[in-house]
N, C-alpha and C positions, 0 to 999 in steps of 0.2 A: 503494499499499500505506497509505503515511503517512496520508494522507487518511481512509483505512478505518478506521486504528487510533485516529485523534484522534475520528472521530465515535462509534466503539465506546466509547473513555473517557468522552466527555460525555455518551452513553447511560447507560451503567452511574453515573456521579456523580448522573445527574438521578435514576435509579432510587433509590439510596440515601438521596439527599435525601427523596423521598416517602414511601419506607418508613419513615425517621425522625420526619418530619411527621406520619405517619399512626399511628404508634405514640404519640407524644405526644398527639395529639387522642383516641385510644383510652383513654388514662389520664385525661386531663382530663375525660371523659364520665363515666369512673367515679366521678370525685370530686364531680359535680355533685351527687349526694344528699347528701353532707355539707354542702354550701353551702345545700340545701335545708332541711335540719336545724337549720343554726344559725340560718337565716331565722326560722326556725318558733320557735325557742326562743327568740329576741330579739323576736318579735311577742308572745310570751306570758310576757313579762317575766323573761328571761333575764337574766343579771349581768352585771357588768363582764368578770368571767372568759371568758364564751361570745363576747361581742362582742370581746375581744381575739383569741381564737383563730382566730374568723371572719374577722375584720380580717387578721389575718398569713395566713390561707391565700389569701385572696383576692388579697390584695397581691403575692404570690409568683406567682399565677397571671396577673394581670394584667399582670407585668412580662414574662412568657412569650408573652403575645399573647390572653390572655382580657379581653373585654368584656362588662359585662352589658347585657341589652337588657331596660329599664324602661319602657314605653313608653305609661303612664298619660297620657291625654290628646292624644295622638298621634292621625293617621290611621292607619286599620287596614291594615294589609300582610300579605298571605298568606305572604308569604316570609319574615318574621319573627314572625309572631305566629300563634298557633293559639286560635281562637273556640270557646270551650265553651259560652258563654253569652251570650245577645241580649236587649236590652232596648229598646224603641221609641224613637225620636227626640223630644224635646220641642220644640216650636215650629219656630224656621227652619230646623233641621238637617234635611236632606232625606235619603232613604235611599241617594241616591248617593254620600254621604260619611260613611260609618262612622268612628267614632271610639272607641278605646278608651277604656272608662270604669273599669275596674278590672282590676289585674295579678293573677292568682290565683297566678301561678308564674313566676319571672324566667326569662327566656332568656338564653342566651349565643352570643356570636361568638368563634370560634378562629380566629386570625389572617385575618380576612377573610371566613371561610366560616360560615355557621349552624349551630352545633353542637347547639342544641336549639331551638326557636320557644318565646317565651314563652307561657303561657297565659293568656288574656285573656278579660273580657266586654266585647262591643261593644255599643254605642249606635248606633242608628241604620241 
């Protein structure tokens, strides 16, 4: 009876942890458009105040487990990248080694799990 109770307690604790982590991931996913908007504002000449707010938000989220996927120049990985444009390879690069040539929208990883793939342009 004691062993059954211990198993039940462990299962309930695991389910509670998973519920909390899923809720946190859902909240972070809802905040990603805010980070995208800040990135666009900075790309179009946003001031120091925009940079400060974007940096503060990203710093807080990164301390909790958010990582940015910024794969420019890396090999294409369909698990972390979403190819939305393609350009032919030039020279020695063959079609068997596609590479990210441009990042159109940053992707994010939340605690080791891909939350949103990076939207990229692929070369090769």
